[in-house]
C-alpha positions as CSV (number, residue, x, y, z in Angstrom):
1,M,0.2,0.1,0.2
2,M,1.3,3.4,-0.7
3,L,1.9,6.2,1.8
4,F,1.6,9.8,0.9
5,F,3.3,12.1,2.7
6,R,3.0,15.9,2.8
7,K,4.7,18.5,4.3
8,R,4.2,19.7,7.7
9,K,2.6,23.2,8.1
10,P,4.3,25.4,10.5
11,S,2.0,26.5,13.7
12,D,0.6,29.7,14.1
13,E,3.0,31.1,16.4
14,A,5.5,30.2,14.1
15,R,3.9,31.7,11.0
16,K,3.0,34.9,13.2
17,R,6.6,35.1,14.2
18,L,7.9,34.8,10.4
19,E,5.3,37.6,9.4
20,Y,6.6,39.7,12.4
21,Q,10.2,39.2,11.3
22,M,9.7,40.4,7.7
23,C,7.3,43.5,8.9
24,L,10.6,44.3,10.9
25,A,13.0,44.0,8.4
26,K,11.1,46.0,5.8
27,E,10.3,49.1,8.6
28,A,12.3,52.2,7.8
29,G,15.6,52.7,10.0
30,A,15.8,48.7,10.3
31,D,19.3,47.1,10.9
32,D,20.9,45.0,8.3
33,I,19.9,41.8,10.2
34,L,17.1,39.4,9.0
35,D,16.4,36.9,11.6
36,I,13.9,34.1,10.4
37,S,14.9,31.7,13.3
38,K,12.3,29.1,14.8
39,C,9.8,29.6,12.2
40,E,9.2,25.9,11.5
41,L,10.3,26.1,7.5
42,S,10.7,23.8,5.6
43,E,12.4,26.2,2.4
44,L,13.1,29.7,2.8
45,P,10.3,31.8,1.1
46,Y,10.4,33.9,-2.0
47,G,10.1,37.2,0.5
48,V,13.0,36.5,2.3
49,F,15.0,36.6,-1.6
50,A,13.5,39.7,-2.2
51,T,13.9,41.5,0.9
52,C,17.6,40.6,0.9
53,K,17.8,41.7,-2.6
54,V,15.8,45.3,-2.3
55,L,17.1,45.9,1.2
56,Q,20.7,44.7,0.8
57,K,20.4,42.8,4.2
58,K,24.3,41.9,5.1
59,V,23.2,39.2,7.8
60,L,20.8,36.1,7.2
61,I,19.7,34.0,10.4
62,A,17.7,31.2,9.2
63,H,18.7,28.1,12.4
64,T,16.6,26.2,14.1
65,N,14.2,25.3,10.9
66,T,14.0,22.3,8.8
67,L,15.4,23.5,5.7
68,T,16.4,20.9,3.5
69,S,17.8,23.1,0.9
70,L,19.2,26.3,0.8
71,I,17.8,27.8,-2.7
72,P,14.3,27.0,-3.7
73,K,13.5,26.3,-7.6
74,S,11.9,29.6,-8.0
75,C,14.6,31.8,-6.6
76,S,18.1,32.7,-7.6
77,L,21.4,33.0,-5.6
78,L,22.1,36.1,-6.7
79,S,19.6,37.5,-4.3
80,L,22.2,37.2,-1.6
81,I,24.6,38.3,-3.1
82,T,25.3,41.3,-0.5
83,V,25.0,38.9,2.6
84,K,28.3,38.7,4.8
85,V,26.7,36.4,7.5
86,L,24.8,33.2,6.6
87,D,23.7,31.2,9.8
88,L,22.0,28.2,8.5
89,H,22.7,25.7,12.0
90,D,20.4,23.4,13.4
91,N,18.4,22.3,10.2
92,Q,18.0,19.2,7.8
93,M,20.1,20.4,4.5
94,T,22.1,17.5,2.7
95,S,24.0,19.9,0.4
96,L,24.8,23.0,-0.6
97,P,24.4,24.9,-3.7
98,A,27.1,24.1,-6.3
99,D,27.3,27.7,-7.3
100,I,27.3,29.0,-3.8
101,G,31.0,30.6,-5.0
102,Q,28.7,33.5,-6.3
103,L,28.8,34.9,-2.8
104,K,31.6,37.0,-3.1
105,S,31.2,39.0,0.2
106,L,30.3,36.0,2.3
107,Q,32.8,36.4,5.5
108,V,31.1,33.9,7.9
109,L,29.2,30.8,7.0
110,N,27.8,28.3,9.9
111,V,26.2,25.1,8.8
112,E,26.4,23.2,11.9
113,K,24.3,20.7,13.0
114,N,23.1,19.7,9.4
115,L,23.1,16.4,7.1
116,L,25.8,17.7,4.7
117,K,28.1,14.9,3.1
118,V,29.8,16.5,0.7
119,L,31.2,20.3,-0.2
120,P,30.6,21.6,-3.5
121,D,33.8,22.7,-5.5
122,S,33.0,26.3,-5.7
123,I,33.3,26.8,-2.2
124,G,36.8,27.8,-2.8
125,D,35.8,31.0,-4.7
126,L,34.7,32.5,-1.2
127,A,37.9,35.0,-1.1
128,Q,36.4,37.0,1.8
129,L,35.4,33.9,4.0
130,Q,36.7,34.3,7.1
131,T,34.6,31.6,9.3
132,L,33.7,28.0,8.1
133,N,31.8,26.1,10.8
134,L,31.1,22.4,9.5
135,K,30.8,21.1,13.0
136,G,28.3,18.1,13.4
137,N,27.9,17.0,10.0
138,R,28.3,13.7,7.8
139,L,31.3,14.6,5.8
140,K,33.6,12.0,4.8
141,E,36.4,14.5,2.9
142,L,37.0,17.7,2.0
143,P,37.3,19.2,-1.2
144,T,41.1,20.4,-2.2
145,T,39.4,23.7,-3.4
146,L,39.6,24.9,0.3
147,G,43.0,25.9,-0.4
148,G,41.6,28.6,-2.3
149,L,40.1,30.5,1.0
150,R,42.8,33.0,1.0
151,S,41.2,35.2,4.2
152,L,40.2,31.8,6.2
153,R,40.9,32.0,10.0
154,T,38.5,29.7,11.5
155,L,37.7,26.1,10.5
156,D,36.2,23.7,12.5
157,V,35.4,20.2,11.0
158,S,35.1,18.4,14.3
159,E,31.8,15.5,14.8
160,N,32.6,14.5,11.0
161,L,34.0,11.3,9.3
162,V,36.9,13.4,8.0
163,Q,40.0,11.3,8.6
164,V,42.5,13.3,6.0
165,L,42.6,16.6,5.4
166,P,43.7,18.0,1.9
167,L,47.5,19.1,1.5
168,A,45.9,22.4,-0.1
169,I,45.1,23.8,3.2
170,A,48.7,24.7,3.4
171,H,48.1,27.3,1.3
172,I,45.7,29.4,3.7
173,R,48.4,31.3,5.2
174,T,45.6,33.5,7.5
175,L,44.5,30.4,9.7
176,E,44.6,30.9,13.1
177,T,42.0,28.0,14.3
178,L,41.7,24.5,13.0
179,T,39.5,22.4,15.1
180,L,38.9,18.6,14.1
181,N,38.5,14.9,15.7
182,S,41.9,14.2,16.8
183,S,41.3,10.4,17.4
184,S,40.0,9.4,13.7
185,M,42.4,11.7,12.2
186,T,45.3,9.6,9.7
187,L,46.7,12.8,8.7
188,P,48.4,14.2,10.2
189,T,48.8,11.2,12.9
190,L,47.4,11.2,16.2
191,K,51.4,10.6,17.5
192,L,52.1,13.9,16.0
193,I,49.1,15.6,17.7
194,T,49.7,14.4,20.9
195,L,53.1,15.7,20.8
196,F,52.5,19.0,19.7
197,P,49.8,21.9,19.5
198,L,47.2,20.5,16.9
199,F,47.3,23.8,14.9
200,L,51.1,23.7,14.9
201,T,51.1,20.3,13.9
202,C,48.5,20.6,10.8
203,L,50.6,23.1,9.5
204,F,54.2,22.2,9.9
205,T,52.9,18.5,8.3
206,F,51.4,20.1,5.3
207,L,54.2,22.9,4.9
208,V,56.9,20.2,5.1
209,E,54.7,18.5,2.1
210,F,54.8,21.4,-0.1
211,G,58.4,22.7,1.1
212,I,56.6,26.1,1.9
213,E,58.3,28.1,4.8
214,Y,56.0,28.8,7.5
215,N,55.2,32.3,8.9
216,P,52.7,33.2,11.8
217,P,49.1,34.3,10.6
218,S,50.0,37.8,12.2
219,Q,52.3,38.7,9.3
220,Y,49.3,38.9,6.9
221,L,47.2,41.7,7.7
222,L,43.8,41.0,7.2
223,P,40.9,43.3,7.5
224,V,38.6,41.7,9.7
225,L,35.7,43.9,9.0
226,E,34.7,46.8,6.5
227,S,34.9,49.8,9.1
228,D,38.2,48.9,11.0
229,G,40.3,47.8,7.8
230,G,41.5,50.9,6.6
231,E,44.1,52.1,9.3
232,T,45.3,48.6,9.4
233,A,45.8,48.3,5.5
234,V,48.1,51.9,5.6
235,D,50.0,50.6,8.4
236,G,50.9,47.3,6.0
237,V,51.9,49.6,3.4
238,K,54.2,51.8,4.9
239,Y,55.9,48.8,6.6
240,V,56.5,47.3,3.3
241,Q,57.9,50.7,2.0
242,N,60.1,50.9,4.8
243,E,61.5,47.3,4.4
244,A,62.1,48.4,1.0
245,E,63.9,51.1,1.8
246,W,66.2,49.5,3.9
247,Q,66.7,46.6,1.5
248,N,68.0,49.3,-0.8
249,K,70.2,50.5,1.7
250,F,71.8,47.2,2.4
251,L,72.2,46.7,-1.1
252,D,74.1,50.1,-1.6
253,Y,76.2,48.6,1.6
254,E,77.5,45.5,-0.3
255,K,78.1,47.1,-3.5
256,R,80.6,49.8,-1.1
257,K,81.6,47.0,0.9
258,A,83.3,45.0,-2.2
259,P,86.0,47.2,-3.2
260,H,87.6,46.9,0.1
261,A,88.1,43.4,0.5
262,D,91.6,43.9,0.0
263,L,91.6,46.0,3.0
264,K,90.0,43.6,5.2
265,R,92.6,41.0,4.1
266,G,95.2,43.4,5.1
267,L,93.6,43.8,8.4
268,R,93.7,40.6,9.2
269,E,97.2,40.0,8.7
270,R,98.1,42.8,10.7
271,A,96.1,41.5,13.1
272,Y,97.8,38.2,12.8
273,Y,101.2,40.1,12.7
274,C,100.7,41.8,16.1
275,Q,99.0,38.9,17.9
276,Y,102.2,36.5,17.5
277,S,104.7,39.9,17.2
278,I,105.7,39.1,13.8
279,P,107.2,42.9,12.7
280,P,105.0,44.2,9.9
281,T,106.3,45.3,6.7
282,D,107.7,48.9,5.9
283,L,104.8,51.2,6.1
284,S,106.7,53.0,3.3
285,S,106.2,50.1,1.1
286,P,102.9,49.8,-1.2
287,K,101.5,46.8,0.7
288,S,101.3,49.4,3.7
289,I,99.0,51.3,1.9
290,P,95.6,49.3,3.1
291,F,96.6,49.7,6.7
292,L,96.7,53.4,6.3
293,C,93.2,54.0,4.5
294,L,91.8,51.5,7.2
295,S,90.9,53.8,9.7
296,P,87.6,55.8,7.6
297,W,86.0,52.3,6.4
298,L,85.8,50.8,9.8
299,Q,84.4,54.0,10.9
300,D,81.8,53.7,7.9
301,Q,81.2,50.1,9.0
302,V,80.6,50.8,12.7
303,R,77.9,53.4,11.5
304,L,76.2,51.2,9.3
305,E,76.0,48.4,12.1
306,E,74.9,50.9,14.8
307,G,71.9,52.2,12.0
308,L,71.1,48.6,11.3
309,S,70.4,47.7,15.0
310,R,68.3,50.8,15.4
311,H,66.2,49.9,12.1
312,Q,65.9,46.2,13.6
313,Q,65.0,47.9,17.1
314,R,62.5,49.7,15.4
315,L,61.0,47.6,13.4
316,G,60.4,45.3,16.2
317,E,58.3,48.2,17.8
318,E,56.2,48.7,15.3
319,R,55.5,44.7,14.8
320,L,54.8,45.3,18.3
321,K,52.6,47.8,18.0
322,L,50.6,46.4,15.0
323,L,49.7,43.5,17.0
324,G,48.7,45.7,19.7
325,Q,46.2,47.7,17.3
326,L,45.0,43.9,15.8
327,K,44.3,42.7,19.4
328,E,42.3,46.3,20.1
329,M,40.3,45.9,16.6
330,E,39.5,42.6,17.6
331,K,38.4,43.4,21.2
332,G,36.0,46.7,19.6
333,V,34.8,44.5,16.7
334,T,33.7,42.0,19.6
335,G,32.4,44.9,21.8
336,R,30.4,46.2,18.7
337,I,29.0,42.5,18.0
338,Q,28.1,42.1,21.5
339,K,26.2,45.6,21.4
340,L,24.3,45.1,18.3
341,L,23.0,41.4,19.8
342,E,22.1,42.9,22.8
343,E,20.3,45.8,20.8
344,N,18.5,43.3,18.9
345,Q,17.2,41.3,21.7
346,R,15.9,44.5,23.0
347,S,14.0,45.3,20.4
348,V,12.7,42.0,19.9
349,A,11.6,41.9,23.5
350,K,9.9,45.4,23.0
351,A,8.3,44.5,19.5
352,S,6.7,41.2,21.5
353,F,5.3,43.1,24.2
354,L,4.0,45.9,21.6
355,F,2.7,43.3,19.3
356,P,-0.5,41.6,21.1
357,I,-1.9,45.3,21.9
358,L,-1.2,47.0,18.5
359,P,-4.3,46.2,17.3
360,R,-6.5,47.4,20.1
361,I,-4.8,50.6,19.9
362,R,-5.5,51.1,16.6
363,M,-9.0,50.3,16.9
364,E,-9.8,52.6,20.0
365,Q,-8.1,55.2,17.9
366,L,-10.6,54.4,15.1
367,M,-13.6,54.6,17.1
368,A,-12.7,57.8,19.5
369,I,-15.1,60.5,18.1
370,T,-14.0,64.1,18.7
371,Q,-16.2,67.2,19.2
372,E,-15.1,68.6,15.4
373,E,-16.5,65.3,14.1
374,A,-19.8,65.6,15.8
375,E,-20.1,69.2,15.1
376,Q,-19.8,68.5,11.1
377,L,-21.7,65.5,10.7
378,R,-24.0,65.6,7.9
379,R,-27.0,64.1,9.1
380,K,-29.0,64.2,5.8
381,E,-26.4,62.7,3.8
382,V,-25.8,59.7,6.5
383,A,-29.4,59.2,6.9
384,A,-30.1,59.0,2.9
385,A,-26.9,56.7,3.0
386,M,-28.5,54.4,6.2
387,Q,-31.4,54.3,4.3
388,Q,-30.1,53.1,0.9
389,M,-28.1,50.1,2.9
390,L,-31.1,48.8,4.4
391,S,-33.2,49.1,1.7
392,E,-30.8,46.8,0.1
393,T,-30.4,44.7,2.8
394,Y,-33.8,44.3,3.0
395,K,-34.8,43.8,-0.8
396,N,-31.9,41.1,-0.7
397,K,-33.7,39.3,1.9
398,L,-37.1,40.0,0.2
399,L,-35.9,38.6,-3.5
400,Q,-34.6,35.1,-1.3
401,V,-38.0,34.8,-0.1
402,A,-39.6,35.4,-3.3
403,Y,-37.2,33.0,-4.9
404,E,-37.9,30.4,-2.2
405,S,-41.2,30.5,-2.9
406,R,-41.2,30.3,-6.8
407,R,-39.0,27.5,-6.8
408,Q,-41.3,25.5,-4.1
409,D,-44.2,26.7,-6.5
410,L,-42.6,25.1,-9.6
411,V,-41.9,21.9,-7.7
412,N,-45.3,21.1,-6.4
413,Q,-46.8,22.5,-9.5
414,T,-49.3,24.4,-8.4
415,Y,-51.9,26.2,-10.0
416,S,-51.1,29.7,-9.2
417,S,-51.2,31.8,-12.3
418,I,-49.1,35.2,-13.4
419,A,-51.6,37.5,-12.4
420,K,-51.8,36.2,-8.6
421,M,-47.9,36.2,-8.9
422,D,-47.8,39.7,-9.8
423,Q,-50.5,40.5,-7.3
424,K,-48.2,39.0,-4.2
425,F,-45.1,40.5,-5.7
426,Q,-47.2,44.2,-5.6
427,Q,-48.0,43.5,-2.4
428,I,-44.7,42.4,-1.3
429,L,-43.4,45.8,-2.8
430,A,-45.9,47.9,-0.8
431,W,-44.9,46.1,2.3
432,Q,-41.1,47.0,1.6
433,Q,-42.0,50.7,0.8
434,L,-44.0,50.5,4.0
435,D,-41.3,49.1,6.1
436,Q,-38.7,51.5,4.5
437,N,-40.6,54.3,5.3
438,K,-41.1,53.6,8.8
439,A,-37.3,52.4,9.0
440,V,-36.4,56.1,7.7
441,N,-38.5,57.8,10.2
442,Q,-37.5,55.7,13.4
443,I,-33.4,55.7,11.9
444,L,-32.8,59.1,13.2
445,Q,-34.9,58.4,16.7
446,E,-33.6,55.3,17.6
447,R,-30.5,54.7,18.6
448,E,-31.1,50.4,18.3
449,M,-31.8,51.0,14.6
450,Q,-28.6,53.5,14.2
451,K,-26.5,50.4,16.0
452,A,-27.9,47.9,13.7
453,A,-26.9,49.8,10.8
454,F,-23.4,50.5,11.6
455,E,-23.1,46.8,12.5
456,A,-24.5,45.7,9.4
457,L,-21.8,48.4,7.7
458,Q,-19.2,47.1,9.6
459,V,-19.4,43.9,8.7
460,K,-20.0,44.5,5.3
461,R,-16.7,46.9,5.1
462,D,-14.6,44.3,7.4
463,L,-11.5,43.4,5.1
464,M,-11.2,39.7,7.1
465,H,-14.9,39.4,6.9
466,C,-15.0,39.6,2.9
467,Q,-12.1,37.5,2.7
468,I,-13.6,34.8,4.6
469,R,-16.9,34.9,2.3
470,N,-14.8,34.9,-1.0
471,Q,-12.8,32.0,0.1
472,I,-16.1,30.0,1.1
473,K,-18.1,30.9,-2.6
474,L,-14.7,29.5,-4.0
475,I,-14.7,26.2,-1.8
476,E,-18.3,25.9,-2.4
477,R,-17.7,26.1,-6.0
478,E,-14.5,23.7,-6.3
479,L,-16.9,21.1,-4.1
480,L,-19.6,21.1,-6.3
481,Q,-17.2,20.9,-9.6
482,L,-15.5,17.9,-7.6
483,T,-19.0,16.2,-6.9
484,Q,-19.8,16.6,-10.8
485,L,-16.3,15.1,-11.7
486,E,-16.7,11.9,-9.0
487,V,-20.2,11.3,-10.2
488,K,-18.7,11.2,-13.8
489,R,-16.0,8.6,-12.8
490,Q,-18.9,6.6,-10.9
491,Q,-21.0,6.7,-13.9
492,L,-18.1,5.5,-16.6
493,D,-16.8,3.0,-13.9
494,T,-13.4,4.5,-13.5
495,E,-11.5,4.5,-10.1
496,A,-7.9,5.8,-11.2
497,L,-8.7,9.2,-9.8
498,Q,-11.2,8.4,-7.1
499,E,-8.9,8.0,-4.2
500,V,-7.1,11.7,-5.3
501,I,-10.6,13.4,-5.7
502,A,-11.7,12.3,-2.6
503,E,-8.7,13.4,-0.8
504,Q,-8.9,16.9,-2.4
505,R,-12.6,16.7,-1.5
506,R,-12.0,15.9,2.3
507,A,-9.6,18.9,2.4
508,L,-11.4,21.2,0.6
509,T,-14.2,19.9,3.3
510,Y,-12.0,20.6,6.5
511,L,-11.0,23.9,4.9
512,L,-14.5,25.0,4.5
513,Q,-15.2,23.9,8.1
514,Q,-12.3,26.2,9.4
515,L,-13.1,29.1,7.3
516,L,-17.1,28.8,8.7
517,K,-15.6,28.6,12.2
518,E,-13.2,31.9,11.0
519,K,-16.1,33.5,9.9
520,K,-18.3,32.9,13.0
521,Q,-15.6,33.9,15.4
522,R,-14.8,37.1,13.1
523,E,-18.5,37.9,13.8
524,E,-18.1,37.4,17.4
525,E,-15.4,39.8,17.8
526,L,-17.1,42.5,15.9
527,L,-19.9,41.8,18.2
528,E,-17.6,42.3,21.1
529,I,-16.2,45.7,19.6
530,L,-19.6,47.1,19.5
531,K,-20.5,46.2,22.8
532,E,-17.2,47.6,24.1
533,L,-17.8,50.8,22.4
534,E,-21.4,50.7,23.7
535,S,-20.2,50.5,27.4
536,K,-17.6,53.5,26.7
537,S,-19.9,55.3,24.8
538,E,-21.3,58.4,26.8
539,T,-25.2,58.2,28.0
540,K,-25.7,61.8,26.8
541,Q,-23.8,61.7,23.5
542,E,-26.2,62.5,20.8
543,N,-25.5,60.9,17.4
544,Y,-23.0,58.5,18.6
545,W,-24.1,55.7,16.2
546,L,-24.6,58.0,13.2
547,I,-20.8,59.4,13.3
548,Q,-19.6,55.9,13.8
549,Y,-21.3,55.2,10.3
550,Q,-20.1,58.4,9.0
551,R,-16.9,57.7,9.7
552,L,-16.8,54.0,8.0
553,L,-18.3,56.0,5.1
554,D,-15.7,58.5,4.6
555,Q,-13.0,55.6,4.6
556,K,-11.6,54.9,0.9
557,P,-11.0,51.2,0.1
558,L,-7.4,50.1,0.4
559,S,-6.8,49.4,-3.6
560,L,-8.2,53.2,-4.2
561,R,-5.9,54.7,-1.6
562,L,-2.9,52.9,-3.1
563,Q,-4.2,54.2,-6.7
564,E,-4.3,57.6,-5.5
565,E,-0.5,57.5,-4.0
566,G,0.7,56.5,-7.6
567,L,-0.5,59.7,-9.2
568,E,2.0,62.1,-10.3
569,Q,2.4,64.5,-7.8
570,Q,2.3,68.0,-10.2
571,L,-1.1,66.4,-11.3
572,V,-2.6,66.3,-7.9
573,K,-0.9,69.8,-7.0
574,M,-2.9,71.3,-10.3
575,L,-6.2,70.0,-9.4
576,T,-6.1,71.1,-6.2
577,E,-4.7,74.6,-7.3
578,L,-8.0,74.3,-9.5
579,S,-10.4,73.2,-6.7
580,A,-10.8,70.0,-8.4
581,D,-9.3,67.4,-6.0
582,Q,-12.8,65.8,-5.8
583,Y,-11.6,64.3,-9.2
584,L,-8.7,62.4,-7.6
585,P,-10.4,59.1,-7.2
586,I,-11.6,59.4,-10.8
587,F,-8.1,59.8,-12.4
588,A,-6.3,57.5,-9.8
589,H,-9.0,54.8,-11.1
590,H,-8.7,55.5,-14.9
591,R,-5.2,55.8,-14.5
592,I,-5.1,59.4,-16.5
593,S,-1.3,60.8,-16.2
594,L,-0.4,64.5,-17.0
595,K,0.9,63.6,-19.9
596,M,-2.2,61.7,-21.1
597,L,-4.4,64.8,-20.0
598,S,-2.5,67.4,-22.1
599,A,-3.5,65.2,-24.8
600,M,-7.1,64.8,-24.1
601,V,-10.2,66.9,-25.6
602,P,-13.3,67.4,-24.2
603,A,-15.1,64.9,-25.7
604,D,-12.6,62.0,-24.1
605,L,-13.3,63.9,-21.0
606,A,-17.1,63.6,-21.3
607,K,-16.7,59.8,-22.2
608,V,-14.6,59.3,-18.6
609,P,-17.7,57.2,-16.4
610,I,-17.7,59.3,-13.0
611,S,-20.2,59.1,-10.2
612,P,-23.3,60.9,-10.7
613,S,-22.8,63.5,-7.6
614,L,-19.8,64.5,-8.7
615,G,-21.3,65.5,-12.4
616,T,-19.1,66.0,-15.6
617,I,-15.5,66.8,-15.7
618,P,-14.9,70.1,-16.9
619,P,-12.5,70.4,-20.0
620,L,-9.2,71.3,-18.0
621,A,-6.9,70.5,-20.8
622,L,-8.2,73.6,-23.1
623,N,-8.4,76.3,-20.4
624,F,-4.5,76.5,-20.1
625,P,-2.1,78.2,-22.5
626,S,-0.1,77.0,-24.9
627,G,3.0,75.4,-23.7
628,F,1.8,75.0,-20.1
629,F,2.2,71.1,-20.1
630,S,4.9,71.0,-21.9
631,E,6.6,72.6,-19.1
632,L,4.9,70.8,-16.4
633,L,6.3,67.5,-18.3
634,K,9.9,69.0,-18.9
635,P,11.5,68.7,-15.4
636,T,10.2,65.1,-15.2
637,E,11.6,64.1,-18.5
638,E,14.9,65.6,-18.3
639,A,15.5,64.4,-14.5
640,T,14.7,60.7,-15.1
641,P,14.2,58.5,-18.3
642,S,10.6,56.9,-18.3
643,A,10.2,53.6,-20.2
644,P,7.4,53.5,-22.4
645,A,3.8,53.4,-20.5
646,S,2.8,50.2,-21.7
647,R,0.4,49.6,-18.9
648,E,-1.8,53.2,-19.4
649,V,-4.9,53.2,-21.4
650,T,-7.1,56.3,-22.5
651,P,-10.4,56.3,-20.4
652,S,-11.9,56.5,-24.1
653,A,-10.7,53.2,-25.1
654,E,-12.7,50.1,-24.0
655,A,-10.5,47.1,-22.6
656,P,-11.6,43.9,-24.1
657,S,-13.5,41.6,-21.6
658,A,-13.7,37.6,-22.0
659,P,-17.0,35.7,-21.9
660,P,-18.5,35.3,-18.7
661,P,-18.0,31.8,-17.5
662,E,-20.8,29.3,-17.7
663,E,-22.2,28.5,-14.4
664,Q,-21.9,24.3,-13.9
665,H,-25.3,23.1,-12.5
666,C,-25.4,19.5,-10.8
667,E,-28.8,17.9,-10.8
668,C,-30.0,16.3,-7.7
669,V,-29.2,12.3,-7.4
670,V,-32.5,11.8,-5.4
671,C,-35.2,13.4,-7.6
672,M,-33.3,14.4,-11.0
673,E,-34.9,17.4,-11.6
674,Q,-33.6,20.0,-9.1
675,Q,-30.6,21.3,-9.0
676,A,-27.8,20.3,-6.0
677,Q,-27.8,23.2,-3.5
678,V,-27.0,21.5,-0.3
679,I,-23.5,20.2,1.1
680,F,-23.3,17.4,3.3
681,L,-20.6,17.7,6.1
682,N,-18.0,15.7,6.9
683,C,-17.9,14.4,3.5
684,G,-18.2,17.4,1.4
685,H,-20.6,16.2,-1.3
686,V,-22.8,18.6,-3.0
687,C,-25.4,16.2,-4.6
688,C,-29.1,16.8,-3.3
689,C,-31.8,19.9,-3.3
690,Q,-33.0,21.5,-0.4
691,I,-36.4,19.3,-0.5
692,C,-34.9,16.2,-0.6
693,S,-31.6,16.9,1.7
694,D,-34.4,17.2,4.7
695,A,-35.3,13.5,4.5
696,L,-31.9,12.1,4.4
697,S,-29.7,11.1,7.1
698,T,-26.7,9.6,5.2
699,C,-25.0,11.1,2.3
700,P,-26.6,9.3,-0.8
701,L,-23.3,8.8,-2.5
702,C,-20.7,7.9,0.3
703,R,-22.9,6.6,2.6
704,Q,-21.5,8.6,5.9
705,D,-23.7,10.5,8.0
706,I,-24.6,13.7,7.5
707,V,-23.5,16.0,10.7
708,H,-24.0,19.1,9.3
709,R,-26.0,20.7,5.9
710,I,-24.8,24.2,4.0
711,R,-26.8,25.8,1.8
712,I,-25.5,26.9,-1.8
713,F,-27.4,29.7,-3.1
714,H,-27.0,29.7,-7.3
715,S,-26.9,32.9,-8.8
716,G,-29.6,34.0,-11.7
């Protein structure tokens, strides 16, 4: 029997933590750190790569997750080109990307406690890598390209299966710390490791193999961080220049010393004669001339030796000074990193404290009523809007009742005629008009009616409630299509995809139940908010619910606010100066730019569909002098070249529209006459009408017990 596994979904707490960390990284003034650790991720989301690429993050922390790979299929490694610190420890990664060498800025790579079996050869291209932690993996050997890590200072390969270190490690002249398992190593041997310090043993072993002279890493000055590397590099250049100058002086000294070789020989002979009391030759002879010229040469030699000793002493002092500066810089870097970590912890703690109460603060600010708003209350407009909303709601309810009665009459084949139906409909309309008149008279006086209107508008405007309703409608359509497909499969006696369809239907049923619970929970939350507002409102506050209703009406949809923000500033300024800022939503909705407006004629403005309350748009483009729009457009065109506006469409042009999708109907499997109107839970089948479902206790398709019924209302 085949078993199907699916990825484990992260918990709500982990999902909230991921969303919070992503929002924190995108805020203005955020640091260069992106921390998505402990979020139960099986792969890095696309938003992480986009954030690192756009905001140029330098530190990516993704430890303590369930990652199996670093780069998903839909993402590119070049998005992490600016990352300097990459922390991936405590995951389930089996391999690293083959092109990881493209991360030229990477300085710290931590893959401790993973499932790595082999390292890619391109890891040797990380020229700026300083720390490589491979502890706790399943590596059996290291690639020979590790010799290309010319900036590496710390290497940890302990708790692995590595027995032989590659000889190319001798080329890493900056290596200071090397950690490995001494008991399982064959090169260097255990005997050498126990006799000498581990690091010196490994280096001496490989240097002997290559015949390279050993020098301590302190001689290879390496800028650890970009902010502290400038002064050290300048000191190193000065040191090299001084060395070259003294080397030239030594060569000059050797050249000057060569002509006096005969004088040295004569001096040694004279000393020999004096030691053994041998009379020297006549000083007037030609052979005595070297002894007469010896004194100035000796003085020059003594002077050069003194200068050489002073230079050596000065070089030693400068070397000690450089070492001290390096230690101070390392201490400063460690302190700054510690401060950054502490500040990060404090910011996370502060944000975790403020995160639960932020929605409550925003809701209180939204519902607070000021005296200015109470004075500016537009009674007639609010009353008209409330009347229209109540009439629409009541009309929908009446249409639903009429539709149900009409369907029932057609099923039972009643003898009612068209005249009676018209009379009944006229009576219903009369009742509706009467109820509307009563509602209009009472809505300005009764507080409960105002509260009910505000509650209905709040539920209608609530974004989360709308999203849940749309998702429920989508799932209902999908369940209807799956039921039709399953019935067709049963009629054709094909069971190839029955299990897959059943699995999809169960998943959709579970998701539908969850959405129904969320919808009910959201309605309860909105009701609690209303109760809290009612308890906080003053007993003498007049028109409280009217003010709340007006504020909800004045709020613009999120999509319209985003469109208005995308308008050109010059166009907004021009409309404001002309006292035509009420047309800003229309310009934003139709994406009319300044360039398009300059080319429009009054006929084009008349074709723009707008609200009846605003009237018609005046022909603004004809009231300006010649050259006005060119002067407005000139700075923007010279400042930044823009791409051709491929997405802008003139208001006069009609966009092509696709034909509406045909509504799919599924007939009742019991009566074979009516459409399927009921969803059975917990099986999720949509196979019966309302009348037939009342008499059933089990699903006619899968024979499961019916726990709950959900009615579907078809459009049309």
